[in-house]
N, C-alpha and C positions, 0 to 999 in steps of 0.2 A: 454709875447701875447700881439699881436699888436688892433690897436686900430679897425680894423674892427670886430675882434674876439671878442673884448668884446662886442661890438654893435649888433654883432648877436644873443649873447650870453644875452641879456638884452632882446633881440625880442623876441628871442623864452624862458624868460621864463615868460615875458608877456600877453606872447601867449595862453603856458597854463596854464596863469593863466585864464585867460578871457577865455578859452574856457572852462577848469572845474569848472568854476563862472558859466555855464551857459550865463556869458551875451553876448558871439557870442558864436549861434549855429551853429551845424557843417548839413551840406547839410545830405538828406538823401541816398545820394548814391555818389558817387563818378562823375558820369557824369553830378548832378549839376552842382559840382566846374565849370565844364570846359562848359561846353553849357545850354543854356537860352533857352525860350520855343522857343522864335524868330527862334533859328538855327533849330529846328528840324524845320521846315516850309522852308527852305532857303535848308537844306540837301535833304528834300521831294524833291523841286522845279529842285531841279538839277538831280533827277533821273527822275523827267516828264520829263523833260526839252529834257536829254538824249535820252527818248523813243519817243518821240516823231520825233527827229532827225534822231531816225535811220527808225522810221516807213516814213518820207518824203524821206530819202535816197532809200529805196525799191519800191515809187512810181515811180521818176526819174531814176529811175536803171529799172525799167518794162516796163516803157514808149514803148518800141519798143515790144514788145514780142503782137501777136496775140492775143486775146479775153481777155485782160489786162483791165477790169476794176475799175480804179485810185482811187473814187469815192467811192468802197464801204472797203478800207484800208485805207480811213481817219478818225482821228478819230471822234467820232459821235458832239463831240463840233465846229470843222470845217467843219460837213457835213450842222449841223443847220444852222451855217455862209455861207458857200458856197449859197444854196439855197436862202439863207434870202436875197444875194446882186444879185440872179439874175430873172427880171420882170418876166418870162415865164417856169423857173427852167427847163432848160434844160442848159445843160453847154458840151460844147466840151473838146479832146481830149488836145486842145491850155486852153484852160480857166484854166481846173486841174494841167498842167505847171507854167501859171501865178500863182495863185492861191499859190500854192505849195509852188514856188521861194519867194513868196514875207510870208510866214507862214512861212517858213525857215532863209530865214532874221531877223524875228521881234524872232523867238526863241532863232538863236542866240546872236541876242544883250541883253538879255532877260537876258540867261545862261553868256552872259556875267557880267554881273553884281552882279548876284548872284554872281560867283566864285570870283569876289571882293572882293564881300562882307563876304565871308569863310575865304579867306584869307585873307583880317587884322583882323579876329575872331584871326587867327593860328598867325597873328604878333601878335598880342597886346597880348596871350597866350604866346608867348616865350622871349615876353620883361618880362612876371612879374616870368617867370620860369627862366630866368636867371638875372632877378635883371638886368636888364637895357643893359647888355653885352653879 
């Protein structure tokens, strides 16, 4: 038996002992082993950002359509923000385009940051599972 096998057997035995003696508590579900509460929030935000991107893309793609009111397709929070920025509460298509393009850019930066966080978690788990190899 080589040294790596001996070390692995010792660690495996020690781990089984610690778990069996309740020194180490097992997670209630396998999800808790790989995820933590902040990563559930990150996952939810990634889905929300993807949905917002689809809405913004839809608005931009349909701006040339006659009788298309882009304001009603904006998420409620964006509608409130846009109206708060306008002194007379009136908007034109040009204002909507600028607003949507700005929101799309912000959304893209936030999505990139969230995906980087998710990738870092994946890389950490991969290093743990492969023992750094």
